[in-house]
C-alpha positions in Angstrom: -8.3 -17.5 -15.6 -5.7 -18.5 -12.5 -4.3 -15.2 -13.1 -7.2 -13.5 -11.8 -8.3 -15.5 -9.5 -5.1 -15.0 -7.9 -5.9 -11.5 -8.3 -8.8 -11.4 -6.8 -7.6 -13.2 -4.1 -4.9 -10.9 -3.3 -7.3 -8.3 -3.2 -10.1 -9.9 -0.9 -10.7 -7.6 1.0 -11.5 -9.9 3.8 -8.4 -11.4 3.9 -7.5 -11.3 7.7 -4.7 -8.4 7.6 -5.7 -5.6 9.4 -5.5 -3.2 6.0 -8.8 -1.3 6.9 -7.5 -0.6 9.8 -5.2 2.3 9.3 -6.2 5.5 7.9 -2.2 6.5 7.2 -3.1 9.9 8.5 -6.1 10.5 6.9 -8.2 11.2 10.3 -6.1 13.7 11.0 -6.8 15.5 8.1 -10.5 14.7 8.9 -10.1 15.9 12.8 -8.4 18.9 11.3 -11.0 19.8 9.0 -9.1 19.8 5.8 -10.7 17.1 4.7 -14.7 17.5 5.1 -15.9 17.0 2.1 -16.9 14.6 -0.7 -14.8 17.0 -2.9 -12.1 17.0 -0.8 -11.7 13.8 0.0 -11.9 12.8 -3.7 -9.3 15.8 -4.2 -6.8 13.9 -1.5 -6.6 10.4 -2.9 -5.9 11.6 -6.5 -3.0 13.9 -4.5 -1.8 10.7 -2.6 -1.9 8.8 -5.9 0.0 11.5 -7.9 2.6 12.5 -5.4 2.8 10.1 -2.7 2.5 6.4 -3.0 3.9 6.8 -6.5 6.9 7.5 -5.9 6.4 5.3 -2.2 4.5 2.1 -1.5 3.7 1.7 -5.7 7.5 2.4 -6.6 9.2 0.0 -4.4 6.3 -2.5 -5.7 7.2 -2.3 -8.9 11.3 -2.6 -7.9 10.8 -5.4 -5.4 9.0 -7.5 -8.4 12.0 -6.9 -10.2 13.7 -8.3 -8.1 12.1 -11.6 -7.2 11.6 -11.8 -11.3 15.2 -11.4 -11.0 15.8 -14.2 -8.3 17.5 -11.4 -6.7 16.8 -11.9 -2.7 19.2 -9.2 -1.9 18.1 -6.5 -3.7 14.4 -7.3 -2.0 16.0 -6.8 1.0 17.8 -3.3 0.2 14.7 -2.5 -1.2 12.6 -3.0 2.0 15.5 -1.6 4.1 15.4 1.8 2.1 11.2 1.3 2.5 11.4 1.5 6.6 13.5 4.2 6.2 11.2 6.7 4.2 8.3 6.3 6.3 8.8 8.4 9.0 5.7 8.0 11.1 5.5 5.5 13.5 2.9 3.9 13.1 2.7 4.0 9.3 5.7 2.2 9.5 5.1 -0.4 11.9 1.2 -1.0 10.5 3.0 -1.3 7.0 5.7 -4.8 8.0 2.4 -6.3 10.2 0.3 -5.9 7.3 2.8 -7.8 5.1 4.0 -10.3 7.6 0.5 -11.1 7.9 -0.1 -11.1 3.5 3.1 -14.0 4.1 1.4 -15.9 6.5 -1.8 -15.9 4.0 -0.3 -16.5 0.7 2.9 -19.0 2.3 0.8 -22.0 2.6 -0.2 -22.0 -0.8 3.4 -20.8 -3.0 6.4 -23.1 -2.6 8.5 -20.8 -4.7 12.5 -20.8 -4.4 12.4 -16.9 -3.9 9.0 -17.3 -1.8 10.6 -19.6 0.6 14.6 -17.8 0.9 12.7 -14.4 1.4 9.9 -15.9 3.8 13.4 -17.1 5.4 15.1 -13.9 5.7 12.1 -11.8 7.1 11.8 -14.3 10.4 15.7 -14.4 11.1 15.3 -10.5 11.2 17.1 -9.4 7.9 14.3 -8.1 6.3 10.9 -6.7 8.2 8.9 -7.6 4.9 7.0 -3.9 4.4 3.9 -4.7 3.1 4.4 -3.9 -1.6 7.0 -5.9 -1.3 5.5 -8.9 0.2 2.3 -7.6 -2.0 4.7 -8.3 -5.4 6.3 -11.5 -4.2 2.9 -13.4 -3.6 2.0 -11.4 -6.9 4.9 -12.4 -8.9 4.8 -16.2 -7.8 0.6 -16.3 -8.1 1.2 -15.5 -11.8 0.4 -11.9 -11.8 1.4 -9.7 -14.1 3.1 -6.5 -12.8 0.9 -4.1 -14.5 -1.9 -5.7 -12.7 -0.2 -6.4 -9.5 0.4 -2.5 -9.3 -3.2 -1.7 -10.4 -4.7 -3.9 -7.6 -1.8 -2.0 -5.2 -3.4 0.9 -5.8 -6.8 0.4 -6.2 -6.5 -1.9 -3.0 -5.0 1.7 -1.2 -7.6 3.8 -2.7 -10.4 2.1 -2.0 -9.1 1.6 1.9 -8.6 5.3 1.9 -12.2 6.4 0.3 -14.0 3.6 2.6 -11.9 5.0 5.9 -12.7 9.0 4.5 -16.7 8.1 4.7 -17.1 6.8 7.9 -15.1 9.2 9.2 -15.9 12.6 7.6 -19.0 11.1 6.9 -20.7 10.5 3.8 -22.8 7.9 2.0 -22.1 5.1 0.2 -22.7 6.3 -2.8 -20.8 9.2 -2.6 -17.7 6.9 -2.3 -19.1 5.1 -4.9 -18.9 8.4 -6.8 -15.0 9.0 -5.9 -13.6 5.8 -7.0 -15.6 5.9 -10.2 -13.9 9.1 -10.4 -9.9 7.8 -9.3 -10.1 5.1 -12.3 -8.0 7.1 -14.8 -5.7 8.6 -12.0 -4.9 5.2 -10.6 -4.0 4.4 -14.5 -1.3 6.9 -14.5 -0.2 6.3 -11.7 0.3 2.4 -12.9 1.9 3.9 -16.3 4.0 6.1 -14.4 5.7 3.2 -12.1 6.1 0.1 -14.9 9.4 1.7 -14.8 9.7 4.1 -11.6 12.1 7.8 -12.0 14.8 6.7 -9.5 15.2 9.8 -8.5 12.0 10.6 -6.8 12.2 7.5 -4.7 11.2 7.3 -1.9 9.7 11.6 -1.8 8.3 12.8 0.7 5.0 13.9 1.3 5.6 16.3 4.3 1.8 17.0 5.2 0.7 13.4 5.0 3.6 12.9 7.1 3.1 15.2 9.5 -0.2 14.4 10.1 0.6 10.6 10.3 2.8 11.1 13.3 -0.2 14.3 15.1 -2.8 10.9 14.5 -0.5 9.2 17.7 -2.2 12.3 19.6 -5.2 12.7 19.1 -7.8 13.1 21.8 -9.9 9.6 19.6 -8.9 7.8 17.3 -10.5 5.1 14.8 -7.8 4.0 13.4 -4.5 2.1 14.2 -2.4 5.4 12.0 
């Protein structure tokens, strides 16, 4: 029960880290008319799960979990460098480490595991940025959350963010958003299964269309989101 409570707290949408302020390029897709219906929003999120998040944030979260489980802070820092290098759009890159810093600031007040304290000091010294998926893995591990549950939570939380933003941007009714989330359960479970032992040959695989839209987002005439 303690792990369940920790998991619910970690993915609580009321956490003051600003996650729902970022669309990660979705706002550009909507403005360009690429995503404009419930069906297209479902396809967009499912595609992100299969072709983007599985090889990027999810894969890095999985590897970071293994690193903190082994107490290998040097490995965690290396993953932090690699993940930062894979995030080509500036707003997406900056948004990720800002979320990570805010997340750690919340949970470092409750946890005192040596690996958390060492990574926190590494971030404060500037030797690591603290990208969100890696901090998520760190907090999940020290909170007693299993890797499989942490991965599901990360993917679900990311999918909820995308669907919520899409519902506002298109716009759609709230029930349409719930239908999309219900329909994504299988895709999320498949992403978790693939991410338990990530294929390193695909690590950081570029999703060109998403990266381009995220870069174009900086110059949109009107914007609701920060990325």
